[in-house]
Biopython code that builds the backbone (N, CA, C, O; Angstrom):
import numpy as np
from Bio.PDB.StructureBuilder import StructureBuilder

atoms = [
    (1, "ILE", "N", (7.720, -14.977, -28.129)),
    (1, "ILE", "CA", (7.877, -14.004, -27.023)),
    (1, "ILE", "C", (6.561, -13.217, -26.839)),
    (1, "ILE", "O", (6.230, -12.356, -27.654)),
    (2, "ASN", "N", (5.831, -13.520, -25.776)),
    (2, "ASN", "CA", (4.558, -12.782, -25.536)),
    (2, "ASN", "C", (4.758, -11.722, -24.459)),
    (2, "ASN", "O", (4.683, -12.014, -23.265)),
    (3, "ASP", "N", (5.011, -10.506, -24.887)),
    (3, "ASP", "CA", (5.203, -9.425, -23.893)),
    (3, "ASP", "C", (3.862, -9.061, -23.262)),
    (3, "ASP", "O", (3.808, -8.494, -22.171)),
    (4, "CYS", "N", (2.796, -9.393, -23.958)),
    (4, "CYS", "CA", (1.458, -9.065, -23.419)),
    (4, "CYS", "C", (1.326, -9.657, -22.022)),
    (4, "CYS", "O", (0.801, -9.020, -21.108)),
    (5, "ARG", "N", (1.811, -10.885, -21.873)),
    (5, "ARG", "CA", (1.677, -11.553, -20.536)),
    (5, "ARG", "C", (2.496, -10.769, -19.521)),
    (5, "ARG", "O", (2.043, -10.550, -18.398)),
    (6, "CYS", "N", (3.668, -10.356, -19.893)),
    (6, "CYS", "CA", (4.533, -9.609, -18.950)),
    (6, "CYS", "C", (3.835, -8.311, -18.538)),
    (6, "CYS", "O", (3.808, -7.950, -17.362)),
    (7, "ILE", "N", (3.287, -7.640, -19.502)),
    (7, "ILE", "CA", (2.596, -6.368, -19.221)),
    (7, "ILE", "C", (1.390, -6.621, -18.311)),
    (7, "ILE", "O", (1.125, -5.866, -17.376)),
    (8, "SER", "N", (0.682, -7.688, -18.610)),
    (8, "SER", "CA", (-0.512, -8.000, -17.794)),
    (8, "SER", "C", (-0.093, -8.134, -16.332)),
    (8, "SER", "O", (-0.762, -7.617, -15.437)),
    (9, "ARG", "N", (0.997, -8.818, -16.100)),
    (9, "ARG", "CA", (1.461, -9.015, -14.694)),
    (9, "ARG", "C", (1.878, -7.663, -14.130)),
    (9, "ARG", "O", (1.576, -7.356, -12.977)),
    (10, "SER", "N", (2.548, -6.876, -14.905)),
    (10, "SER", "CA", (3.002, -5.553, -14.420)),
    (10, "SER", "C", (1.790, -4.714, -14.006)),
    (10, "SER", "O", (1.807, -4.051, -12.969)),
    (11, "LEU", "N", (0.754, -4.751, -14.821)),
    (11, "LEU", "CA", (-0.451, -3.949, -14.515)),
    (11, "LEU", "C", (-1.076, -4.426, -13.213)),
    (11, "LEU", "O", (-1.557, -3.625, -12.412)),
    (12, "LYS", "N", (-1.065, -5.732, -13.012)),
    (12, "LYS", "CA", (-1.674, -6.272, -11.777)),
    (12, "LYS", "C", (-0.863, -5.811, -10.565)),
    (12, "LYS", "O", (-1.426, -5.483, -9.521)),
    (13, "LEU", "N", (0.463, -5.790, -10.712)),
    (13, "LEU", "CA", (1.306, -5.371, -9.587)),
    (13, "LEU", "C", (1.243, -3.850, -9.418)),
    (13, "LEU", "O", (1.161, -3.335, -8.302)),
    (14, "MET", "N", (1.282, -3.165, -10.524)),
    (14, "MET", "CA", (1.254, -1.693, -10.462)),
    (14, "MET", "C", (-0.189, -1.179, -10.519)),
    (14, "MET", "O", (-0.986, -1.691, -11.304)),
    (15, "PRO", "N", (-0.528, -0.213, -9.731)),
    (15, "PRO", "CA", (-1.890, 0.343, -9.731)),
    (15, "PRO", "C", (-2.153, 1.147, -11.010)),
    (15, "PRO", "O", (-1.240, 1.765, -11.557)),
    (16, "SER", "N", (-3.374, 1.135, -11.470)),
    (16, "SER", "CA", (-3.678, 1.910, -12.706)),
    (16, "SER", "C", (-3.982, 3.357, -12.355)),
    (16, "SER", "O", (-4.776, 4.010, -13.032)),
    (17, "ARG", "N", (-3.365, 3.850, -11.317)),
    (17, "ARG", "CA", (-3.598, 5.267, -10.954)),
    (17, "ARG", "C", (-2.615, 6.143, -11.737)),
    (17, "ARG", "O", (-2.658, 7.369, -11.646)),
    (18, "LEU", "N", (-1.724, 5.497, -12.511)),
    (18, "LEU", "CA", (-0.745, 6.277, -13.297)),
    (18, "LEU", "C", (-1.414, 6.891, -14.517)),
    (18, "LEU", "O", (-0.866, 7.795, -15.146)),
    (19, "GLN", "N", (-2.590, 6.398, -14.843)),
    (19, "GLN", "CA", (-3.294, 6.904, -16.035)),
    (19, "GLN", "C", (-3.275, 8.416, -16.054)),
    (19, "GLN", "O", (-3.814, 9.028, -16.976)),
]
sb = StructureBuilder()
sb.init_structure("model")
sb.init_model(0)
sb.init_chain("A")
sb.init_seg("    ")
for serial, (resi, resn, name, xyz) in enumerate(atoms, 1):
    if name == "N":
        sb.init_residue(resn, " ", resi, " ")
    sb.init_atom(name, np.array(xyz, "f"), 0.0, 1.0, " ", f" {name:<3s}", serial, name[0])
structure = sb.get_structure()
């Protein structure tokens, strides 16, 4: 189970302005 890949996709869809 590689959650890293799931997170990577989430980051691409979601803007990193939440920082």
